[in-house]
C-alpha positions in Angstrom: 105.6 131.1 79.4 103.4 127.9 79.7 100.0 128.2 81.3 99.7 127.0 84.8 98.9 123.3 84.9 96.2 121.9 87.1 97.1 118.5 88.3 93.9 116.5 88.8 92.8 112.9 88.0 92.2 113.6 84.4 95.6 115.2 84.0 97.4 112.3 85.5 95.4 109.8 83.4 96.3 111.8 80.3 100.0 111.9 81.3 100.0 108.0 81.8 98.3 107.5 78.4 100.9 109.8 76.8 103.8 108.0 78.6 102.7 104.7 77.3 102.4 106.1 73.7 105.7 107.8 73.9 107.4 104.5 75.0 105.7 102.5 72.3 106.6 105.1 69.7 110.1 104.9 70.8 110.1 101.1 70.4 108.7 101.5 66.8 111.5 104.0 66.0 114.2 101.6 67.3 112.7 98.7 65.4 112.9 100.8 62.2 116.5 101.7 63.0 117.4 98.0 63.3 115.8 97.0 59.9 118.5 95.5 57.7 120.9 94.9 60.6 121.8 91.7 62.5 119.6 93.0 65.5 115.9 92.7 66.2 113.6 94.3 68.8 111.0 92.2 70.6 108.5 93.3 73.2 109.4 91.8 76.6 107.4 91.2 79.8 105.2 94.0 80.8 105.9 96.0 83.9 103.3 97.4 86.4 103.3 101.1 86.5 101.9 102.6 89.8 103.5 105.9 90.7 102.8 108.3 93.5 100.4 110.5 91.6 98.5 107.6 90.4 98.0 106.3 93.9 97.1 109.9 95.1 94.3 110.2 92.5 93.2 106.6 92.9 94.2 105.7 89.3 94.6 101.9 88.8 98.0 100.5 88.1 98.8 100.3 84.4 100.8 97.9 82.3 103.8 99.3 80.3 105.7 97.3 77.7 109.4 96.6 78.0 111.6 95.5 75.0 114.7 93.5 74.3 117.2 93.8 71.5 118.4 90.5 70.2 121.3 89.4 67.9 120.2 86.1 66.8 118.8 84.3 69.8 120.9 86.3 72.4 119.4 89.2 74.3 122.0 92.1 74.1 120.0 94.9 75.5 116.9 95.3 77.8 114.8 98.3 77.7 112.8 99.1 80.8 110.6 102.2 81.5 111.6 103.4 84.9 109.2 106.1 85.6 107.2 108.9 84.3 107.5 111.5 87.0 111.2 112.1 87.2 112.8 115.3 88.4 114.2 117.3 85.5 112.7 115.1 82.8 109.4 113.8 81.1 110.1 110.2 81.9 113.0 107.9 82.2 113.8 104.5 80.5 116.6 102.3 81.7 118.8 100.5 79.1 120.6 97.5 80.4 123.5 95.9 78.5 126.3 93.6 79.4 128.6 96.6 79.1 126.7 98.7 81.6 123.5 100.6 82.2 122.3 103.7 80.3 119.4 106.0 80.9 117.1 107.6 78.3 115.5 110.8 79.5 112.8 112.7 77.6 113.7 116.4 77.9 110.5 117.6 76.3 107.7 119.5 77.9 104.6 117.6 78.9 102.6 116.5 75.8 105.3 117.8 73.4 107.1 115.6 71.0 109.8 113.6 72.9 113.4 114.7 73.0 115.1 111.7 74.1 118.8 111.9 75.3 121.0 109.0 76.2 123.0 109.1 79.3 125.9 106.8 80.3 126.2 106.9 84.1 126.0 110.6 84.8 123.0 112.7 84.2 124.9 115.7 82.9 126.5 114.7 79.5 123.8 113.1 77.5 123.6 112.8 73.7 120.6 113.1 71.6 119.1 109.8 70.7 119.7 109.2 67.0 120.0 106.0 64.9 123.8 106.3 65.0 124.0 106.8 68.8 121.7 103.8 69.3 123.6 101.5 66.9 126.9 102.5 68.6 125.4 101.4 71.9 124.9 97.9 70.5 128.6 97.5 69.4 
């Protein structure tokens, strides 16, 4: 059983820093998976992150990177972090394609290694995010 977590300003700041790191690590993994393919990942416009707990503890808004997947000069996929404090997950990232929207949810406990799952529409039947699952999404 995990220890009781005290939510205070330092804890929230640590969570925000961890979230930004997990998102950037995910982008690095995706970039590696795309090596040698017709696709490339480029960082997109940054989003402002200012969630309820940040406001409650007077933590300033933070910038978080988005990313886009290109085939040649055409954007096929946009990846946008949606939020850190998501019920039932340790953060959510939206994946937008011309074929539809997907969600990536981190099912790991706070500060553990991410366990990304990819969901198409419903939040019940996700698949573990692997190179194969990700490349399938691009097809």
